[in-house]
C-alpha positions as CSV (number, residue, x, y, z in Angstrom):
1,X,89.7,94.0,94.3
2,X,89.0,90.0,95.1
3,X,93.2,89.0,94.9
4,X,93.8,91.7,98.2
5,X,92.0,88.6,100.2
6,X,94.5,86.3,99.5
7,X,97.5,89.1,100.5
8,X,98.3,88.0,104.1
9,X,98.5,91.0,106.3
10,X,102.7,89.9,107.2
11,X,102.7,90.1,103.1
12,X,101.2,93.6,103.2
13,X,103.8,94.4,105.5
14,X,107.1,93.1,103.5
15,X,105.5,94.0,100.1
16,X,105.1,97.5,101.8
17,X,109.5,97.3,102.7
18,X,110.6,96.1,99.9
19,X,108.3,99.1,98.3
20,X,110.6,101.6,100.5
21,X,114.0,100.3,99.3
22,X,114.3,97.6,102.1
23,X,117.1,94.6,102.3
24,X,115.8,91.0,103.4
25,X,118.0,91.6,105.8
26,X,116.4,94.4,107.3
27,X,112.6,94.0,106.7
28,X,113.5,90.5,109.0
29,X,115.5,92.6,111.8
30,X,112.5,94.9,111.6
31,X,109.4,92.0,111.3
32,X,111.5,89.7,114.3
33,X,111.2,87.3,111.8
34,X,114.0,84.9,109.6
35,X,115.5,86.3,106.5
36,X,114.7,83.0,105.1
37,X,111.0,83.8,106.1
38,X,111.4,87.1,104.7
39,X,111.6,85.2,101.5
40,X,109.5,83.3,101.7
41,X,106.3,85.7,102.4
42,X,108.5,87.4,99.0
43,X,108.2,84.0,97.1
44,X,104.6,83.8,97.7
45,X,103.6,87.0,97.0
46,X,105.5,87.2,94.0
47,X,103.2,84.2,92.9
48,X,100.4,85.7,93.3
49,X,100.8,88.8,92.3
50,X,101.9,86.9,89.0
51,X,105.5,89.4,89.4
52,X,108.8,88.0,87.4
53,X,110.9,90.5,89.5
54,X,111.0,93.2,92.8
55,X,110.7,95.7,90.1
56,X,107.3,93.9,89.0
57,X,106.5,92.7,91.8
58,X,106.2,97.0,93.9
59,X,104.6,97.8,90.6
60,X,101.5,94.9,90.9
61,X,101.5,95.8,94.5
62,X,100.3,99.5,93.6
63,X,98.2,98.7,89.9
64,X,96.2,96.0,92.4
65,X,95.7,98.3,95.6
66,X,97.3,96.3,97.7
67,X,100.1,98.9,98.2
68,X,98.7,102.5,98.8
69,X,101.0,105.7,97.7
70,X,101.6,107.9,100.5
71,X,100.4,110.8,101.5
72,X,103.6,112.6,101.8
73,X,107.1,111.6,101.7
């Protein structure tokens, strides 16, 4: 899908961590960025994927192919 081109690598990382239930603070610590940067990336993802909330963000991430289901847990 063309949309994948417009999602940056960092946004994909953040979306993956959101899907695995990490908090904004946990994401920031893991990626060595500020919580404000995480919030900014999440906001941009919500706009790009036209999501209303976090659940919608994760669902649309899978629907568009930005996220993929893991082979195993």
